Residue frames as a rotation matrix with the C-alpha (Angstrom) as fourth column:
MET 1
-0.718 0.272 -0.640 1.06
-0.383 0.613 0.691 17.11
0.581 0.741 -0.336 -16.94
LYS 2
-0.284 0.682 0.674 -2.36
-0.876 0.102 -0.472 15.98
-0.391 -0.725 0.568 -15.82
ALA 3
-0.901 0.053 0.430 -3.58
0.132 0.979 0.156 12.44
-0.413 0.197 -0.889 -16.00
SER 4
-0.760 0.643 0.088 -6.62
0.111 -0.005 0.994 11.77
0.640 0.766 -0.068 -18.05
SER 5
-0.574 0.606 0.550 -9.92
-0.819 -0.405 -0.407 12.80
-0.024 -0.684 0.729 -16.54
GLU 6
0.570 0.675 -0.468 -11.25
-0.682 0.707 0.189 9.38
0.458 0.212 0.863 -17.67
TYR 7
-0.554 -0.831 0.047 -9.94
-0.639 0.389 -0.664 7.13
0.533 -0.398 -0.747 -14.96
SER 8
0.610 0.562 -0.559 -10.62
0.054 0.674 0.737 4.20
0.791 -0.480 0.380 -12.65
ILE 9
0.109 -0.506 0.855 -9.55
-0.928 -0.361 -0.095 3.99
0.357 -0.783 -0.509 -9.03
LEU 10
0.401 -0.162 -0.902 -7.64
0.156 0.982 -0.107 1.00
0.903 -0.097 0.419 -7.56
PHE 11
0.353 -0.328 0.876 -6.89
-0.921 -0.287 0.263 0.45
0.165 -0.900 -0.403 -3.87
THR 12
0.364 -0.259 -0.895 -4.64
0.065 0.965 -0.253 -2.32
0.929 0.034 0.368 -2.58
CYS 13
0.501 -0.208 0.840 -3.72
-0.863 -0.187 0.469 -3.38
0.060 -0.960 -0.274 0.91
GLU 14
0.194 -0.562 -0.804 -0.82
-0.452 0.676 -0.582 -5.83
0.870 0.477 -0.123 0.74
HIS 15
-0.734 -0.564 -0.377 -0.25
0.160 0.396 -0.904 -6.15
0.660 -0.724 -0.200 4.53
GLY 16
-0.130 0.811 0.571 -3.76
-0.537 -0.541 0.647 -5.84
0.834 -0.222 0.505 5.93
GLY 17
0.781 0.483 0.395 -3.61
-0.588 0.358 0.725 -8.67
0.209 -0.799 0.564 8.48
ASN 18
-0.272 -0.921 0.280 -1.49
-0.960 0.239 -0.147 -11.14
0.069 -0.309 -0.949 10.29
ARG 19
0.647 0.626 0.435 -3.36
-0.647 0.753 -0.123 -14.34
-0.404 -0.202 0.892 9.66
ILE 20
-0.626 -0.767 -0.144 -1.54
-0.763 0.563 0.318 -17.66
-0.163 0.309 -0.937 9.17
PRO 21
0.258 0.746 -0.614 -3.47
-0.797 0.524 0.302 -20.47
0.547 0.411 0.730 7.37
ARG 22
0.734 0.174 0.656 -3.94
-0.617 0.573 0.539 -23.55
-0.282 -0.801 0.528 9.42
GLU 23
0.955 -0.298 0.012 -1.71
0.277 0.873 -0.401 -25.72
0.109 0.386 0.916 7.31
TYR 24
0.158 -0.926 0.343 1.24
0.220 -0.306 -0.926 -23.44
0.963 0.222 0.156 7.93
ALA 25
0.764 0.313 0.565 0.56
-0.366 -0.510 0.778 -22.76
0.532 -0.801 -0.274 11.61
PRO 26
0.831 -0.482 -0.276 3.24
0.541 0.588 0.601 -25.16
-0.128 -0.649 0.750 13.04
ARG 27
-0.027 -0.897 0.442 6.01
0.839 -0.261 -0.477 -22.97
0.543 0.358 0.759 11.53
PHE 28
-0.261 -0.026 0.965 4.68
-0.081 -0.996 -0.049 -20.01
0.962 -0.091 0.258 13.49
ALA 29
0.530 0.559 -0.638 3.81
0.519 0.381 0.765 -21.62
0.670 -0.737 -0.088 16.81
GLU 30
0.123 -0.575 -0.809 6.76
0.968 -0.108 0.224 -19.91
-0.217 -0.811 0.544 18.53
TYR 31
-0.837 -0.480 0.262 6.34
0.545 -0.773 0.325 -16.66
0.046 0.415 0.909 16.72
GLN 32
0.151 0.989 0.001 2.93
0.971 -0.148 0.189 -15.41
0.187 -0.027 -0.982 17.91
GLU 33
0.334 -0.100 -0.937 4.41
0.479 -0.838 0.260 -12.17
-0.811 -0.536 -0.232 19.43
LEU 34
-0.728 -0.674 -0.129 6.27
0.230 -0.416 0.880 -11.44
-0.646 0.611 0.458 16.25
LEU 35
-0.527 0.621 0.580 3.06
0.818 0.187 0.543 -11.76
0.229 0.761 -0.607 14.23
GLN 36
0.476 0.740 -0.475 1.55
0.860 -0.505 0.074 -8.97
-0.185 -0.444 -0.877 16.36
THR 37
-0.055 -0.585 -0.809 4.35
0.273 -0.788 0.551 -6.51
-0.960 -0.191 0.203 15.50
HIS 38
0.441 0.147 -0.885 5.00
-0.653 -0.624 -0.429 -4.43
-0.616 0.767 -0.180 12.36
ARG 39
-0.674 -0.728 -0.124 7.00
-0.619 0.465 0.633 -7.37
-0.404 0.504 -0.764 11.07
GLY 40
-0.696 0.433 0.573 3.80
0.385 0.898 -0.212 -9.37
-0.606 0.074 -0.792 10.77
TRP 41
0.099 0.801 0.590 1.48
0.993 -0.113 -0.012 -6.73
0.058 0.588 -0.807 9.19
ASP 42
-0.855 -0.271 0.441 0.69
0.289 -0.957 -0.027 -3.07
0.430 0.104 0.897 8.72
PRO 43
-0.452 0.702 -0.551 -1.78
0.818 0.079 -0.570 -2.11
-0.356 -0.708 -0.610 11.40
GLY 44
-0.220 0.471 -0.854 -4.49
0.049 -0.869 -0.492 0.25
-0.974 -0.150 0.168 10.36
THR 45
-0.843 -0.269 -0.467 -4.25
-0.399 -0.270 0.876 -0.24
-0.362 0.924 0.121 6.65
LEU 46
-0.789 0.601 0.127 -7.16
0.583 0.668 0.463 -2.57
0.194 0.439 -0.877 6.21
LEU 47
-0.031 0.765 -0.644 -9.43
0.777 -0.387 -0.496 -0.20
-0.628 -0.516 -0.582 8.08
ALA 48
-0.254 -0.161 -0.954 -8.26
-0.241 -0.945 0.224 2.78
-0.937 0.286 0.201 5.99
SER 49
-0.970 -0.133 -0.203 -8.39
-0.222 0.145 0.964 1.02
-0.099 0.980 -0.170 2.62
ASN 50
-0.546 0.836 0.049 -11.92
0.838 0.546 0.024 -0.22
-0.007 0.054 -0.999 3.33
TYR 51
0.039 0.508 -0.860 -13.02
0.471 -0.769 -0.433 3.32
-0.881 -0.389 -0.269 4.25
PHE 52
-0.598 -0.332 -0.730 -11.61
-0.440 -0.625 0.645 4.78
-0.670 0.706 0.227 1.03
HIS 53
-0.982 0.186 0.041 -13.23
0.142 0.573 0.807 2.04
0.127 0.798 -0.589 -1.03
GLN 54
-0.279 0.933 -0.228 -16.62
0.917 0.189 -0.351 2.65
-0.284 -0.307 -0.908 0.59
GLN 55
-0.050 0.221 -0.974 -16.49
0.209 -0.951 -0.227 6.39
-0.977 -0.215 0.001 -0.33
VAL 56
-0.058 -0.121 -0.991 -15.84
-0.833 -0.542 0.115 6.24
-0.551 0.832 -0.070 -4.06
PRO 57
0.949 0.314 -0.029 -16.44
-0.272 0.768 -0.580 3.86
-0.160 0.558 0.814 -6.96
SER 58
0.082 -0.996 -0.037 -13.34
-0.995 -0.080 -0.052 1.73
0.049 0.041 -0.998 -6.93
GLN 59
0.638 0.009 -0.770 -11.74
-0.088 0.994 -0.061 -1.66
0.765 0.107 0.635 -6.93
LEU 60
0.332 -0.543 0.771 -10.10
-0.943 -0.171 0.285 -2.97
-0.024 -0.822 -0.569 -3.73
PHE 61
0.463 -0.303 -0.833 -7.73
0.047 0.947 -0.318 -5.91
0.885 0.108 0.452 -3.41
ALA 62
0.192 -0.366 0.910 -6.81
-0.928 -0.369 0.048 -6.56
0.318 -0.854 -0.411 0.25
SER 63
0.050 -0.295 -0.954 -4.89
0.072 0.954 -0.291 -9.36
0.996 -0.054 0.069 1.88
GLU 64
0.629 0.154 0.762 -5.14
-0.714 -0.272 0.645 -10.32
0.306 -0.950 -0.061 5.52
THR 65
0.869 -0.405 -0.285 -2.50
0.418 0.908 -0.015 -13.00
0.265 -0.106 0.958 5.33
SER 66
0.692 -0.628 -0.356 0.74
0.069 -0.433 0.899 -12.16
-0.719 -0.646 -0.257 7.26
ARG 67
0.739 -0.576 -0.349 3.66
-0.619 -0.377 -0.689 -10.78
0.266 0.725 -0.635 5.30
LEU 68
-0.098 -0.797 0.596 5.74
-0.879 0.349 0.324 -13.27
-0.466 -0.492 -0.735 7.32
LEU 69
0.360 0.233 0.903 4.22
0.148 0.942 -0.302 -16.11
-0.921 0.243 0.304 5.33
VAL 70
-0.217 -0.448 0.867 4.81
0.967 0.019 0.252 -14.46
-0.130 0.894 0.430 1.97
ASP 71
-0.279 0.080 -0.957 5.24
0.270 -0.950 -0.158 -10.76
-0.922 -0.302 0.243 1.28
LEU 72
0.398 0.620 0.676 2.86
0.848 0.032 -0.529 -9.52
-0.349 0.784 -0.513 -1.49
ASN 73
0.944 -0.087 -0.319 4.85
-0.143 -0.977 -0.158 -6.25
-0.298 0.195 -0.934 -1.66
ARG 74
-0.014 -1.000 0.017 8.06
-0.534 0.022 0.845 -7.97
-0.845 0.003 -0.535 -2.83
SER 75
0.310 0.053 -0.949 9.08
-0.928 0.233 -0.290 -9.40
0.205 0.971 0.121 -6.16
GLU 76
0.984 0.132 -0.121 9.66
-0.119 0.986 0.115 -13.12
0.135 -0.098 0.986 -6.56
THR 77
0.433 -0.897 -0.084 13.37
0.411 0.280 -0.867 -12.50
0.802 0.342 0.490 -6.85
ASN 78
0.207 -0.250 0.946 13.60
-0.639 -0.767 -0.063 -10.45
0.741 -0.591 -0.318 -3.69
PRO 79
-0.639 -0.435 -0.634 15.36
0.116 0.760 -0.639 -12.34
0.760 -0.482 -0.435 -0.84
ALA 80
-0.930 0.300 0.211 12.83
-0.308 -0.327 -0.893 -10.79
-0.199 -0.896 0.397 1.54
LEU 81
-0.340 0.835 -0.433 9.91
-0.581 0.176 0.795 -12.42
0.740 0.522 0.425 -0.25
PHE 82
0.589 0.354 -0.726 10.00
0.323 0.720 0.614 -15.06
0.740 -0.597 0.310 2.57
SER 83
0.693 -0.248 0.677 10.93
-0.628 -0.670 0.397 -13.61
0.355 -0.700 -0.620 5.93
ARG 84
-0.095 -0.853 -0.513 14.21
-0.047 0.518 -0.854 -14.64
0.994 -0.057 -0.089 7.53
LEU 85
-0.440 -0.009 0.898 12.75
-0.834 -0.366 -0.413 -14.00
0.332 -0.930 0.154 10.99
VAL 86
0.395 0.588 0.705 10.90
-0.739 0.660 -0.136 -17.38
-0.545 -0.468 0.696 10.97
PRO 87
-0.285 -0.504 0.815 11.90
0.049 0.841 0.538 -20.86
-0.957 0.194 -0.215 9.85
PRO 88
-0.592 0.007 -0.806 12.10
-0.768 -0.310 0.561 -20.90
-0.245 0.951 0.189 5.99
PRO 89
0.551 0.824 0.132 9.48
-0.656 0.525 -0.542 -22.85
-0.516 0.212 0.830 4.10
SER 90
-0.137 -0.545 0.827 10.52
0.274 0.782 0.560 -26.03
-0.952 0.303 0.042 2.35
GLN 91
-0.927 -0.253 -0.277 10.92
-0.171 -0.372 0.912 -25.82
-0.334 0.893 0.302 -1.42
LEU 92
-0.632 0.767 0.110 7.54
0.681 0.481 0.553 -27.53
0.371 0.424 -0.826 -1.82
GLN 93
0.126 0.674 -0.728 5.87
0.885 -0.408 -0.224 -25.12
-0.448 -0.616 -0.648 0.62
ARG 94
-0.518 -0.419 -0.745 7.54
0.095 -0.894 0.437 -22.23
-0.850 0.155 0.503 -1.10
GLU 95
-0.983 0.185 -0.006 5.98
-0.008 -0.011 1.000 -23.17
0.185 0.983 0.012 -4.46
GLU 96
-0.280 0.928 -0.245 2.62
0.929 0.326 0.174 -23.82
0.242 -0.179 -0.954 -2.74
LEU 97
-0.021 0.247 -0.969 2.66
0.617 -0.759 -0.207 -20.39
-0.787 -0.602 -0.137 -1.17
LEU 98
-0.830 -0.281 -0.483 3.55
-0.180 -0.683 0.708 -18.70
-0.529 0.674 0.516 -4.50
GLU 99
-0.883 0.468 -0.009 0.82
0.185 0.367 0.911 -20.61
0.430 0.803 -0.411 -6.37
THR 100
-0.196 0.860 -0.471 -1.87
0.946 0.293 0.141 -20.19
0.259 -0.418 -0.871 -3.64
TYR 101
0.373 0.332 -0.867 -1.34
0.770 -0.632 0.089 -16.75
-0.518 -0.701 -0.491 -2.15
TYR 102
-0.235 -0.646 -0.726 1.14
0.179 -0.763 0.621 -14.73
-0.955 0.016 0.295 -4.10
ARG 103
-0.954 -0.230 0.190 0.75
0.209 -0.060 0.976 -15.23
-0.213 0.971 0.106 -7.87
PRO 104
-0.230 0.924 0.306 -3.05
0.931 0.116 0.347 -15.30
0.285 0.365 -0.886 -7.97
TRP 105
0.397 0.428 -0.812 -3.28
0.703 -0.710 -0.031 -12.05
-0.590 -0.558 -0.583 -5.94
ARG 106
-0.402 -0.683 -0.610 -0.74
0.013 -0.670 0.742 -10.30
-0.916 0.290 0.278 -8.03
GLN 107
-0.898 0.086 0.431 -2.25
0.438 0.265 0.859 -11.56
-0.041 0.960 -0.276 -11.29
GLU 108
0.046 0.999 -0.005 -5.73
0.997 -0.046 -0.061 -10.48
-0.061 -0.002 -0.998 -10.31
VAL 109
0.257 -0.062 -0.964 -4.49
0.229 -0.966 0.123 -6.90
-0.939 -0.252 -0.234 -9.87
VAL 110
-0.767 -0.616 -0.178 -2.67
-0.070 -0.196 0.978 -6.99
-0.638 0.763 0.108 -13.25
ASP 111
-0.644 0.595 0.481 -5.76
0.764 0.469 0.443 -8.44
0.038 0.653 -0.757 -14.96
TRP 112
0.353 0.793 -0.497 -7.97
0.820 -0.518 -0.244 -5.67
-0.451 -0.321 -0.833 -13.51
ILE 113
-0.036 -0.411 -0.911 -5.65
-0.068 -0.908 0.412 -2.94
-0.997 0.077 0.005 -14.70
ARG 114
-0.941 -0.275 0.198 -5.48
0.143 0.206 0.968 -4.45
-0.307 0.939 -0.155 -18.17
SER 115
-0.248 0.928 0.276 -9.29
0.966 0.257 0.004 -4.55
-0.067 0.268 -0.961 -18.24
GLN 116
0.459 0.371 -0.807 -9.30
0.432 -0.887 -0.162 -0.79
-0.776 -0.274 -0.567 -17.58
ALA 117
-0.497 -0.744 -0.447 -6.54
-0.159 -0.428 0.890 -0.10
-0.853 0.513 0.094 -20.12
LYS 118
-0.768 0.222 0.601 -8.66
0.622 0.485 0.615 -1.83
-0.156 0.846 -0.510 -22.78
ARG 119
0.339 0.940 0.028 -11.43
0.940 -0.337 -0.058 0.71
-0.045 0.046 -0.998 -21.99
ASN 120
-0.114 -0.558 0.822 -8.91
0.543 -0.727 -0.419 3.53
0.832 0.399 0.386 -22.29
LEU 121
0.901 0.391 0.189 -9.26
0.018 -0.468 0.883 4.32
0.434 -0.792 -0.429 -18.60
PHE 122
-0.185 -0.948 0.260 -6.23
-0.333 -0.188 -0.924 5.62
0.924 -0.258 -0.281 -16.70
VAL 123
0.485 0.281 -0.828 -5.74
0.536 0.652 0.536 3.69
0.691 -0.704 0.165 -13.43
ARG 124
0.044 -0.407 0.913 -5.11
-0.654 -0.702 -0.281 5.73
0.755 -0.585 -0.297 -10.26
HIS 125
0.368 -0.011 -0.930 -3.68
0.412 0.898 0.152 3.20
0.834 -0.440 0.335 -7.76
LEU 126
0.121 -0.336 0.934 -3.24
-0.825 -0.557 -0.094 3.80
0.551 -0.760 -0.345 -4.09
SER 127
0.128 -0.223 -0.966 -1.44
0.319 0.932 -0.173 1.17
0.939 -0.286 0.191 -1.97
PHE 128
0.705 0.339 0.623 -2.00
-0.448 -0.468 0.762 1.35
0.550 -0.816 -0.178 1.74
HIS 129
0.073 -0.721 -0.689 0.88
0.558 0.602 -0.571 0.87
0.827 -0.343 0.446 4.22
SER 130
0.917 0.091 0.389 1.89
-0.251 -0.627 0.737 1.82
0.311 -0.773 -0.552 7.72
PHE 131
0.160 -0.961 -0.226 5.38
0.121 0.246 -0.962 2.08
0.980 0.127 0.156 9.27
THR 132
0.462 -0.029 -0.886 6.83
0.858 0.267 0.439 1.55
0.224 -0.963 0.148 12.64
PRO 133
0.996 -0.009 0.086 7.78
-0.030 -0.970 0.240 4.73
0.082 -0.242 -0.967 14.50
GLU 134
0.291 -0.945 0.147 11.29
-0.871 -0.198 0.449 3.46
-0.396 -0.258 -0.881 15.16
LEU 135
0.994 -0.031 -0.105 13.35
-0.020 0.889 -0.456 1.00
0.107 0.456 0.884 13.18
ASN 136
0.380 -0.902 -0.204 16.84
0.779 0.431 -0.455 -0.30
0.498 0.014 0.867 14.12
GLY 137
-0.133 -0.449 -0.884 17.20
0.923 -0.381 0.054 2.42
-0.361 -0.808 0.465 16.74
GLN 138
-0.970 -0.219 0.106 16.30
0.244 -0.879 0.409 5.27
0.004 0.423 0.906 14.38
VAL 139
-0.227 0.918 -0.324 13.14
0.401 -0.215 -0.891 7.33
-0.887 -0.332 -0.319 14.98
ARG 140
-0.348 0.201 0.916 11.16
0.926 -0.078 0.369 8.12
0.146 0.976 -0.159 11.87
THR 141
-0.706 0.009 -0.708 10.57
0.281 -0.914 -0.291 11.77
-0.650 -0.405 0.643 11.40
ALA 142
-0.807 0.571 -0.148 7.21
-0.438 -0.412 0.799 11.91
0.396 0.710 0.583 9.70
GLU 143
-0.369 0.801 0.472 3.54
-0.466 0.280 -0.839 11.20
-0.804 -0.530 0.270 10.30
ILE 144
0.757 0.571 0.318 2.72
0.070 0.413 -0.908 10.56
-0.650 0.709 0.272 6.64
GLY 145
-0.496 -0.858 -0.137 4.82
-0.230 -0.022 0.973 9.48
-0.837 0.514 -0.186 3.77
LEU 146
0.712 0.682 -0.170 3.86
-0.306 0.084 -0.948 9.50
-0.632 0.727 0.268 0.07
LEU 147
-0.300 -0.875 0.381 5.83
-0.052 0.413 0.909 7.23
-0.953 0.253 -0.169 -2.18
TYR 148
0.842 0.527 -0.114 5.93
-0.061 -0.117 -0.991 7.63
-0.535 0.842 -0.066 -5.96
ASP 149
0.140 -0.745 0.652 8.23
0.944 0.300 0.139 7.52
-0.299 0.596 0.745 -9.06
PRO 150
0.062 -0.117 -0.991 9.73
0.074 -0.990 0.122 11.04
-0.995 -0.081 -0.052 -9.63
GLY 151
-0.892 -0.439 -0.107 10.18
-0.067 -0.107 0.992 10.15
-0.447 0.892 0.066 -13.24
ARG 152
-0.512 0.793 0.330 6.42
0.803 0.304 0.513 9.84
0.307 0.527 -0.792 -13.74
ALA 153
-0.879 0.025 0.476 4.79
-0.036 -0.999 -0.014 13.21
0.476 -0.029 0.879 -13.94
PRO 154
0.121 0.991 0.058 1.23
-0.218 -0.030 0.975 12.14
0.968 -0.131 0.213 -12.96
GLU 155
0.433 0.019 -0.901 2.58
0.756 0.537 0.375 10.54
0.491 -0.843 0.219 -9.76
ARG 156
-0.633 -0.744 -0.216 4.87
0.753 -0.526 -0.395 13.44
0.180 -0.413 0.893 -8.95
ASP 157
-0.677 0.411 0.610 2.23
-0.195 -0.900 0.391 16.09
0.710 0.145 0.689 -9.53
PHE 158
0.349 0.887 -0.301 -0.37
0.039 0.307 0.951 14.14
0.936 -0.344 0.073 -7.51
CYS 159
0.203 -0.318 -0.926 1.86
0.902 0.430 0.050 13.62
0.382 -0.845 0.374 -4.53
HIS 160
-0.871 -0.487 0.065 2.85
0.442 -0.834 -0.331 17.29
0.215 -0.260 0.941 -4.31
CYS 161
-0.417 0.807 0.419 -0.78
-0.406 -0.577 0.708 18.24
0.813 0.125 0.568 -4.49
TRP 162
0.454 0.584 -0.673 -1.85
0.319 0.599 0.735 15.59
0.832 -0.548 0.086 -1.91
ARG 163
-0.310 -0.715 -0.627 0.92
0.879 0.035 -0.476 16.67
0.362 -0.699 0.617 0.43
GLN 164
-0.915 0.060 0.398 -0.37
-0.113 -0.988 -0.109 20.24
0.387 -0.145 0.911 0.46
ALA 165
0.073 0.996 0.043 -3.95
-0.436 -0.007 0.900 19.04
0.897 -0.084 0.433 1.03
ILE 166
0.290 0.064 -0.955 -2.82
0.660 0.709 0.249 16.88
0.693 -0.703 0.163 3.97
ARG 167
-0.742 -0.629 -0.233 -0.90
0.634 -0.546 -0.547 19.81
0.217 -0.554 0.804 5.50
GLU 168
-0.621 0.600 0.504 -4.08
-0.445 -0.800 0.403 21.91
0.645 0.026 0.763 5.23
THR 169
0.394 0.844 -0.364 -6.10
-0.191 0.463 0.865 19.22
0.899 -0.271 0.344 6.96
PHE 170
0.821 -0.223 -0.526 -3.49
0.566 0.440 0.697 18.27
0.075 -0.870 0.488 9.56
PRO 171
0.780 -0.504 0.371 -1.18
-0.313 -0.827 -0.468 21.27
0.542 0.249 -0.802 10.06
GLU 172
0.533 -0.519 0.668 0.67
-0.765 0.041 0.643 19.47
-0.361 -0.854 -0.375 12.82
PHE 173
0.819 -0.135 0.557 1.67
0.234 0.966 -0.111 16.55
-0.523 0.221 0.823 10.56
ARG 174
-0.181 -0.861 -0.476 5.09
-0.659 -0.253 0.708 16.19
-0.730 0.442 -0.521 8.97
VAL 175
0.784 0.475 0.399 4.31
0.042 0.602 -0.798 14.92
-0.619 0.642 0.452 5.50
ARG 176
-0.145 -0.957 -0.251 7.33
-0.550 -0.133 0.824 13.68
-0.822 0.258 -0.507 3.49
LEU 177
0.714 0.351 -0.606 7.76
-0.697 0.267 -0.666 12.54
-0.072 0.897 0.435 -0.06
ASN 178
0.476 -0.506 -0.719 9.43
-0.174 0.748 -0.641 9.18
0.862 0.430 0.268 -0.77
TYR 179
-0.710 -0.588 0.386 9.84
-0.497 0.031 -0.867 8.58
0.498 -0.808 -0.315 2.96
PRO 180
0.440 -0.813 0.383 10.44
-0.617 0.037 0.786 6.40
-0.653 -0.582 -0.485 4.91
TYR 181
-0.026 -0.468 0.883 11.16
0.507 0.755 0.415 4.43
-0.862 0.459 0.217 1.71
ARG 182
-0.732 -0.253 -0.633 11.86
-0.401 -0.592 0.700 5.30
-0.551 0.766 0.332 -1.90
GLY 183
0.231 0.971 -0.070 8.93
-0.614 0.089 -0.784 5.01
-0.755 0.224 0.616 -4.23
ILE 184
0.472 -0.140 -0.870 11.04
-0.821 0.289 -0.492 3.21
0.320 0.947 0.021 -6.86
SER 185
-0.596 -0.632 0.496 12.32
-0.768 0.629 -0.122 0.48
-0.235 -0.453 -0.860 -4.50
ASP 186
-0.875 0.228 -0.428 11.18
-0.007 0.876 0.482 -3.06
0.485 0.425 -0.765 -5.09
GLY 187
-0.706 0.701 0.102 7.42
-0.142 0.001 -0.990 -3.29
-0.694 -0.714 0.099 -4.41
HIS 188
-0.146 0.746 0.650 4.00
0.697 0.544 -0.467 -3.82
-0.702 0.385 -0.600 -5.89
THR 189
0.749 0.435 -0.499 3.67
0.035 -0.779 -0.627 -0.44
-0.661 0.452 -0.599 -7.52
THR 190
-0.096 -0.896 -0.433 7.19
-0.690 -0.254 0.678 -0.71
-0.717 0.364 -0.594 -8.94
ALA 191
-0.718 -0.133 0.683 6.33
0.235 0.877 0.418 -4.03
-0.655 0.461 -0.598 -10.57
LEU 192
0.303 0.907 0.292 3.12
0.693 0.001 -0.721 -2.56
-0.654 0.421 -0.629 -12.05
ARG 193
0.530 -0.136 -0.837 4.98
-0.381 -0.920 -0.091 0.35
-0.758 0.367 -0.540 -13.52
LYS 194
-0.616 -0.786 0.051 7.14
-0.388 0.359 0.849 -2.11
-0.686 0.503 -0.526 -15.48
GLN 195
-0.613 0.464 0.639 3.91
0.666 0.739 0.103 -3.50
-0.424 0.489 -0.762 -17.10
PHE 196
0.446 0.847 0.290 1.95
0.893 -0.401 -0.203 -0.28
-0.056 0.349 -0.935 -17.61
SER 197
-0.393 -0.620 0.680 3.03
0.706 -0.677 -0.209 3.10
0.589 0.398 0.703 -19.05
ALA 198
-0.863 0.012 -0.505 2.71
0.358 -0.691 -0.628 6.49
-0.357 -0.723 0.591 -17.35
GLN 199
-0.731 0.652 -0.203 -0.24
-0.633 -0.537 0.557 7.11
0.254 0.535 0.805 -19.70
GLN 200
-0.136 0.693 -0.708 -2.04
-0.086 0.704 0.705 4.02
0.987 0.156 -0.036 -18.38
TYR 201
0.507 0.209 -0.836 -1.13
0.643 0.554 0.529 3.78
0.574 -0.806 0.146 -14.72
SER 202
-0.087 -0.535 0.841 -0.15
-0.533 -0.688 -0.493 5.86
0.841 -0.491 -0.225 -11.65
GLY 203
0.395 0.109 -0.912 1.00
0.497 0.810 0.312 4.00
0.773 -0.576 0.266 -8.49
ILE 204
-0.096 -0.321 0.942 1.16
-0.599 -0.737 -0.312 5.80
0.795 -0.595 -0.122 -5.14
GLU 205
-0.131 -0.002 -0.991 1.91
0.645 0.760 -0.087 4.35
0.753 -0.650 -0.098 -1.78
LEU 206
0.420 0.305 0.855 0.47
-0.501 -0.707 0.499 5.92
0.757 -0.637 -0.144 1.39
GLU 207
-0.274 -0.572 -0.773 2.62
0.539 0.574 -0.616 5.33
0.796 -0.586 0.152 4.40
VAL 208
0.520 0.542 0.660 1.07
-0.325 -0.589 0.740 6.19
0.790 -0.599 -0.131 7.83
ASN 209
-0.610 -0.734 0.300 3.05
-0.520 0.084 -0.850 6.26
0.598 -0.674 -0.433 11.10
GLN 210
-0.241 0.580 -0.778 1.61
0.395 0.791 0.468 3.40
0.887 -0.195 -0.420 13.18
GLN 211
-0.905 -0.029 -0.425 1.49
0.410 -0.328 -0.851 5.65
-0.115 -0.944 0.309 16.23
LEU 212
-0.750 0.654 -0.100 -1.48
-0.662 -0.743 0.099 7.34
-0.009 0.140 0.990 14.64
PHE 213
-0.093 0.722 -0.686 -3.32
-0.418 0.597 0.685 4.07
0.904 0.351 0.246 14.31
GLN 214
-0.586 -0.203 -0.784 -2.48
0.565 0.591 -0.576 3.19
0.581 -0.780 -0.232 17.93
GLN 215
-0.896 0.301 0.328 -4.78
-0.427 -0.786 -0.447 6.02
0.123 -0.540 0.833 19.11
SER 216
-0.534 0.779 0.328 -8.39
0.056 0.420 -0.906 5.40
-0.844 -0.465 -0.268 20.28
ALA 217
-0.321 0.517 0.793 -11.13
0.926 0.346 0.149 4.66
-0.197 0.783 -0.590 17.71
ARG 218
0.669 0.651 -0.358 -12.48
0.594 -0.758 -0.269 8.25
-0.447 -0.032 -0.894 18.26
GLN 219
0.255 -0.660 -0.707 -9.11
-0.363 -0.743 0.562 9.66
-0.896 0.113 -0.429 17.06
VAL 220
-0.641 -0.558 0.528 -8.45
0.209 0.535 0.819 7.15
-0.739 0.635 -0.226 14.31
ARG 221
0.117 0.799 0.590 -11.68
0.869 0.205 -0.450 7.78
-0.480 0.566 -0.670 12.48
PRO 222
0.861 0.206 -0.464 -11.10
0.029 -0.932 -0.361 11.48
-0.507 0.298 -0.809 11.84
LEU 223
-0.181 -0.976 -0.119 -7.56
-0.360 -0.047 0.932 10.57
-0.915 0.212 -0.343 10.78
ILE 224
-0.568 -0.010 0.823 -8.84
0.571 0.715 0.403 8.28
-0.593 0.699 -0.401 8.10
VAL 225
0.499 0.858 0.124 -11.64
0.767 -0.370 -0.523 10.68
-0.403 0.356 -0.843 7.08
GLY 226
0.586 -0.375 -0.718 -9.11
-0.254 -0.927 0.276 13.53
-0.769 0.021 -0.639 6.78
LEU 227
-0.508 -0.836 0.210 -6.74
-0.140 0.320 0.937 11.41
-0.850 0.446 -0.279 4.72
TYR 228
-0.222 0.535 0.816 -9.59
0.876 0.477 -0.075 10.41
-0.429 0.698 -0.574 2.39
GLN 229
0.738 0.634 -0.233 -10.85
0.481 -0.735 -0.479 13.98
-0.474 0.241 -0.847 1.99
SER 230
0.219 -0.757 -0.615 -7.34
-0.491 -0.630 0.601 15.32
-0.843 0.170 -0.510 1.25
TRP 231
-0.678 -0.455 0.577 -6.74
0.230 0.614 0.755 12.49
-0.698 0.645 -0.311 -1.30
HIS 232
0.148 0.829 0.540 -10.14
0.922 0.082 -0.379 13.22
-0.359 0.553 -0.752 -2.96
GLN 233
0.736 0.059 -0.674 -9.22
-0.012 -0.995 -0.101 16.90
-0.676 0.082 -0.732 -3.13
ALA 234
-0.218 -0.933 -0.285 -5.93
-0.436 -0.168 0.884 16.07
-0.873 0.317 -0.370 -4.79
VAL 235
-0.493 0.194 0.848 -7.67
0.673 0.704 0.230 13.77
-0.552 0.684 -0.477 -7.28
ARG 236
0.614 0.789 0.021 -10.06
0.660 -0.498 -0.563 16.57
-0.433 0.359 -0.826 -8.25
GLN 237
0.597 -0.412 -0.688 -7.24
-0.283 -0.911 0.301 19.05
-0.751 0.015 -0.660 -8.63
THR 238
-0.458 -0.888 0.038 -5.04
-0.362 0.225 0.904 16.83
-0.812 0.401 -0.425 -10.72
THR 239
-0.559 0.309 0.770 -7.79
0.726 0.631 0.273 15.63
-0.401 0.711 -0.577 -13.06
GLY 240
-0.968 0.203 0.146 -9.49
-0.101 -0.850 0.516 18.97
0.229 0.485 0.844 -13.59
ALA 241
-0.351 0.892 -0.285 -12.70
0.733 0.451 0.510 17.58
0.583 -0.030 -0.812 -12.13
ALA 242
-0.054 0.425 0.903 -15.13
-0.264 -0.879 0.398 20.00
0.963 -0.217 0.160 -10.55
């Protein structure tokens, strides 16, 4: 099953930075080192999402606020919405964070997708993430992960196609599907699937091993370019575009 050739492209970057707004800085005074780690942000994702956005007509929503403040990739009912690694916000601060940073950002994305659906345009969403090479003593066995819902044919077909294109571009890379996380776990794309049908929306998460982004700028640029070119190739193949 191929998605409609009439489509719009959406990019999101939920963990693009590790900034803490001034009014909340006292809570993080003793956690500056933690903010620099993968717990505080997804290194490389803001750079990559901006590059993709510059290459093709698209909409980009990117956050540079640390996930340790509030995690835009978690639902409001998820216990991990507010990190347990730092002092918890007060009930008042919690509501302020939701009203100021979380709900407006999430709602803006939903509103944009709805605007495309009203124009009968299929939304192809790519969410940018990066993962730590080792977590809890376990070494991750991939350079690239593509996360999707196996029950949605457009997502499944696209990721199989993109995996092949990445392998052709970077033969040395281990490219795994629904790794290091499951594409149907709680997250931004999962929430959007609950609001939009498979005929309206496709949500893919790109996961890049952070070791790749820790290379020199001369090495990181061809990485991002290659990922974009392989993604664009997969888009053409799955939409029937020339």
